[in-house]
N, C-alpha and C positions, 0 to 999 in steps of 0.2 A: 392450461399448463404453464408452469413458470419457466420451463426450458423447452424451447421449440428447436427441433433439429431435423435435418434431412440430408441425404447424400444426393448430389447431382453433378454429373460430368466430372467425377473423380475429385470433387471438392466436398468437404464436410462443412455444412452450414449450421451454426448455432446462434440462437437469439435468446438472450436473457429477457424473459417476458414477465416482468413485474414492474411496469412503468409507474404504477401508483405509489410504489415505495422506492422510486429511483433505481429499480432493479437490484436493490439490496438482496443478497442471496442468503438463503436459509441452509440448514444442514442437508435438507433433502435436495436442494438445487446443487449444492456442492457434490453430493454423492452421485447424482444423476450425471453431471458434467464429467466427473471422474470416470464413470463407467462408459460413457460415450467415447471419451478419448482413448480409453484402454481398448475398446472394441475396434475403433477405427484405425488405431495404430497398426493393427495386424493385417489391414487391407493393403496388399502390395501395390495396387494401382492408385491409391489415394495420394493426391498431389499436395494437399494443404487442408488445414482447418481454419475457417474464418468465424470469428466470434464478434457479435455486436449486441447492443442493447436496444430494447424496444422503447418507443416514445421519443419525445423531442428534447429531453433534458439530460439523460444520463446513459453512460455505458454501464456503470455499476457504482453505487455510492458506498459499497463496502458490505461487510457482514451484517446480518440482522441482529444488532446488539439489543434491540428491544426484546427479542426472544430470550437473549441471555439474561437480561434484567428480570424477566418474568420467571425464568428457571431458578435463578439465584434467590428471588423473593420467596418462592415456594420451597426452597431448601434443596433443590435438585442440582447439586454441583456436578453430578456426573453428566447431565445433559450439556452443561457448559463445556466440560472437558471433551466430550464427544464432538461438539461443534468444532473446537479448535483442532482436534485431531483430524477431522475430515477436511477442514480448510487447509491446513498445512500439508497434508498428504497430497491434496490437489495442487497446491503451489509447487511442491517438489516434482510432481508429475509433469506439470507444464514446463518447468525449467529444464527438465531432462527429455522432453518430448522429441522423438526422432523424426517427426514430420514437421514441415513449416506450420507454425501456429501464428495466425494473423489476427491481432486485436484491432478493431476499428473504434477509436475513441472520438466520438462526435458529441461531447458533452462532459458530464462529471465522471471522474474516476478517482475515487478516494479510498484510502485504507485497503481493505480487502479487494476493492475493485482494481487497484494497482497490482495487487498480488496475482490476479488472473489476467493481467494484460502485459505489463512491462516485463514479467518473468518469461514470456514467450519469445520466440525468435524474431517476430516482427510486430512492432507497435506503431500503428498509424494514428496520428493526431490531426485534427482539423482546427480551424480558427475558433471553433466553439468548445474546444477541449479545455478542461480545467482539472488539473491533477494535484493531489495533496496527500500527505500522510499526517492527519490531524490528531493522532491518538493521544498525545500528551494533554490535549484539551479535554479528554474524557477519562483521564486517569489510567490510560493504558500505555503501550509502547509501540513504536513502528514495527509491526509484525508482518505476517503474510509474505515473508521473503525479504522484508525491508533491510535486514542486516546485510544482505547481499547487494540488492540493487541500489540502495542509498550509498553504499561504499564504493560504487562504481562511478559516482559523480566526481568531478574535478576537486582536488584539494579537500577542504573541510566542508564543501557545499552540502554533502549528504548529511553530515552532522547538523548543520544549520537547518536543513529541511526537517530532519527528524525531531529536533528540539522545538522548533517554532511552528511547524505545521503550515508553513507558507504555501500558498496556492500558486501553481505554475500554469502559465498559458503555453501555447504550442512552441513558441520560440525557446523558452527556457527548458521545456521538456526535451527538445532536440539537443540543445546545448549541453545538458547534463548527461545525455545518453540514455535517459529513461525511455524516450521515444526514438524510433529508428527512421520514420518518414513523416513528412508533412503533406497533407492532401486537402485541398479545399473541400468543404462539405458537399458542394455541388458536384464534385468529381466522384464521390463514392459510388453512386449508381452506375456510372460508366466503368469504373474500376471493377465492380462486381460483375457487370455484364460481360466484360472482356474475359474474366476468369471463367464464366459460364460457357463462353464460346470456345474455351480450350486454350486461350492465350496463357503461356507459362507465367508463373508469378514473377519470375525474374525479369520478364519483359513488361508486364503490366505495371509494376511498381514505378520504374523510371518514367513510363509514359504519362502517368497521372500525378506523380509527385512534384512538388515545388520546393523552393528554398524560401523560408520567411525573410522578409525584407528588412526587419529591424532587430536590434538587440533586445534581449529580455531583461527583466529586473535583476536576475542573478548575475548575468554577465556584466551588466552595468555596474553592479555593486560588489563584484568579486573581491576587489582589493580590501574594501572595508570589512567584508565578511571574514576574509582570511585574517585580517588584523585582530579581530575580536574573538573569533572562534578557534583559532589555532593556539589554544591554551592548554596547560596540563591538567586543569580541573574545571568542573562546572562553576565553582565559586570564582575562579579567575575570569571566566567568561563574563559572569554577571558583574564583577568588579570593573572589568575593562569597559563594558557597555555603560555602566553607571557613571564612570568618570568622564565619558565622552558626552558632551552636551549637545552634540549635533542632533537634528531631528531624526535622522536614520537610527542612530544608536539608541536614543531614548525611546523610540517606538518599539524597537526590538526588545529592549530591556523590559518595557511594560508588558509586552506580549509574553515573555518568558515568566514574568512574575505572576501572570494569570494562570499558568499551567500548573498541573499537579507537581509539587516538588519531588515526590517519589518517582513519578514517571520521568521527569527530567534527569534525575540521578541515575536511574536504571538505563535510560536511553543513552546517556553519555558513556556509561561503561560498555553497554552493548555495542555501540557503533565505533567508539574510539579505542577502547582498551582490550576488549575481548574478541569481538567479531572479526577483525581483519586477519587474525592468525588462524582462523578456523576454516575448514573445508565447507562446502555448501551444505552437505548433510549434517555436519556438526552445528552449523548455524541454525538450521531448522530444528534440531534437537534442543538447542538453547532456547529458541523462541517458544517451543512447547513447554519447556520447564518454566519460563517466565510467565506464560499464560496461566499455568497452574497456580502460581503464587498470586497473580493479579486477581484471579477468580476468588481466591480465599480472602483477599485484602479488602480494604475500605474504598479506596479512591476510584476504582473502575466503576463500581455500581453508583457511587455518588456522582461521578461525571456524567453517566448516562441519565441519571435522574435530573440533573441540573440542565442538561442540554436538550434531551429528547422527551423526557416524561413530564416533569413539571414546567420545564422551559423557563425557569427563572434566571438561568445563566449566573447563578450564585453558588458555585460548588464550595462545600466546606471540606477542604482537603485536610488530611491527617498524615503527617504534621502540616502546618500551614505555611512553612517557609523552608527553603533549602538549608538555611543555617541551622535548623532544628533537627535535621537528619543525622543519624549516626551511621558510620561506615558499616557496622555489623548488620544493621537493618537492610542495607542494600546487598550485602553479602548473601543474605538469606534468599533473596530472589533468584540467585544464580545457583542455589544449592540443589543438586539433582537427587533423585530417588529412583529405585528400581522400577517403581510403578509409573514413573513420569517419563516414559519413553515414547517417542513418536513412531519410530520405524521398526520397533521390535515386535509389533503385534501382527 
């Protein structure tokens, strides 16, 4: 089974059990997790839900985009839409969950994996944690609640993360607020054992948590990131980076130029211009609308092909550069339709 679960001593224990795929979750897994959370939320004595990933490498590497590629290839767009509906409904459920929801990230958590971890009330990272929203590199946008949790980071850091897909270690995950606690990997068994013994969560967390001893990449480079990314347009960001001959700026510039131009433009508008003014529910509706358009478009499937199917890492984006994009083309991605609603069904 890809989802293992049991109730013990008033704690709901969930394990994402697909280690051979870095615990990437399918629509079935998302549905199963959603139903579990719904059922357990109604148990008056339940103290918390603890979620972890099986294996040595990952909490969850995200949604199963290979399955989306296969569905699109056979012309089954509805299967793609159903996946995003199930995923985003689960993200919304976790964000609004009335019981403590504790994610244990002791490895990779990317994309949809962050959507089922950092959206909860407690997100614990270890020294092995590696978090990222790498969607612009596969022709998508930072979804699964990214409009909300990325915008909770200091200044324009969330925009930087959404555009570049930069990977975060524990210290940066805590500094940005994406994670709530740091715990050495060796302490996780002791933490779980204390919960099983009946120790309250609010006592077990400080007992086993620590403070990282060093600054992370983001905190160290915050001033530079603010200088280049606090701009009124995506083109201004690229120009600012391009004019700065420092290794940092040139590296980030080259990273952005490798991403899908359409994804970058949509992400900029999503995180900078539209998302901050919306409620959480409205942000999730927007993400569902965006997913609908990306399924229909070219770059998402091309990105999956290049990175995960053929693995040539040579995506042929359409268009090939930000400068070739037209504003009305980006407008269309945010265009709603009565059938493109997440929460109305």
